[in-house]
N, C-alpha and C positions, 0 to 999 in steps of 0.2 A: 394537460399536461404540466403548466407551470404549476398547480396546484401540487403535485406529486413530487417536485422537485422540493417546493418549501417545505412538506412534510418529510422529505428526506434529510434536508438540511438541519430541520429542527431534531429530526431524531439524532444526527450526528452531532450537534451541541450538546444536545439531553446527556449523551452518552460520554463525550468529552469531559464534561463539567460533574458528571458522577465519577467518574474512573481517577481523574487526575486530582490527587491530592490536593495540587499547587494551584487548583481554579476554584476561584472564591464565587462566581456565579457566569450566569449566561452572557451576560453583556462583555465579561472579560473574555469569554469564547470568542464571539464574534466579534472582536473588536482586535482583540491584540494574540491570538494564536494563529500562526501561519499554517499549520496543519490545517486549521480549517478554512481558512483562507483557500488553501490550495485544492481542498476538497470541493468548496462550493465554485470554484473556477471550473473543476474537473465535471461536475453535476451539469453544470450548465451548456459545457463544451461537449460532454457525453448528448445532451439531448441533440444540439447540431449534428454529430456525427453520425447517431441512427436515421436520422431523416435525410442521410447521403449528401449534407451540405460542405462543400467542400472547402479547405482551407482555414474556413473561419474557427474550428475546434480546435486546430492545431495553434493558430495563432493564439487562441485565448489560454490554452494551456503553457504554451511556451511562456507569456507572459506572468502566469502564476509560477513558472519556474525560476525565470529572471528574479522575481520579488522574492521567493523564498527558497531557493534550491530545492525543490520537489518536483521532481519531473513525472509526471502522471500522462500516460497516454490518453487521448479522449475515447480511444476504443476499448479500453478495459471496461470490465465488469466487475463494478464495485457495490455491493449490496449497503443497506443503513440498517443499523449504524453502524459508524466505522470512525475510528480515530488513527489520527498520525501523531505520535508526541515527538516533540521536537522538528523532527523533520529532515533538515537538510541533508543532501546528498542522497535521498529515495529515489528509487528508479522503480516503475511500475509500467510492464510493456503492453504492448497494444492489445494481446490477446489473454492476458492476466484475469484471472476470477477472483474475486475476494468476495467471501459470503457474510454473512449478519455478525456483529458485535467484535471484530477482528481488530488488534492493535496492534501497528508497527512504531517502530522507532527509528531514528536517525541511522543514516547508511544503507539501509535495505534494499536490496536488489530483487527483484521479482522480473528476472531476465529469461533472455533465449540461449539455449547452448550453441546455436548457430544461426550467423544473419546473412547467408546466403539467399541472394533474392529468389532463388527458385522456393523457395519456404515461405513467400508472401502471403498465400490464401490457405497456411496450415497454422494451426494453435501451435505457438511457438514458446509460450510462457505458463507459469505455472498456476496451480489452483490452489488456494485457501480455502478449506471448508470454513462453517462458523465457528465461532468462539476460540480463534487461534492468536496468540500473540507470537509475535518474531520480534526478538531483542536487536539491539544495534549490531550494524554493519554484518548482519550474517546475508549471504548470497544463495537464491534458489532460483534454479535455473532450467528450464525445459517444458514444453508443453504435457508431456505423459506426466510432470511430476505433480504429486497431490499431496498435499499437507492435510492431514486427517483432521475433522472435527476436535474441537477440545485440546490441540496440541500446543505445547510451547517450546518454542525455538530459541535456543541461548544465542548469546552474543557470538558474534566471529565464526559462525558455524556457514561450512559450503555444504550444500545439499543439489544432488542432480538425480535422485531418485524418492519416489513416493516413501512417504512416512505414516505409519498407520493414525489412526484416531486415538486420543489419551496419552499421545506419547512423550515425551521430555528429550527434546535432543539438546546436547551440550558438548562442549569441545574442553577435552581432557587438558589442562596445562601443567606443563611440566616443563623445569627447568633446573640447571645444575649453578651453583655457586662456588667460584674456586677461590680460596682465600690464599693470595702470596704470601 
């Protein structure tokens, strides 16, 4: 199992290094990238979570949250490779599912529509299929919400329903300038 974690982390680091034009090499990703740090801690915590070891997975993820501002619940299902860019303010809920080759940016929330205790054993958080990119400060909510593969979600978008594959979702900005 440790070899699987190591393989996933190697794939994550390579994906980050390949996809980020600011990356100079793998050593930089391993040492300097808060997104990689949070993903690393998550992968270890997820292993313990799946072994039904209580408390330790949450302690590990809260440590990463404190250090990076990235809050990943150890119960989330995140495939590899995965890329968190910048990262501060990201929230990934317990029942979120993320496919391969997904990228998310700072301020993204993959959250629940409701926090009722009675929903504890239900899927409350969204699914990102493969090859999705979610730009800064977008909020995607709900256990029935599926973002189809190869979809790009623009910044500052609020989503509570499924989006088909190959879609481009963005917020149309508009404002009025009044000159006195």
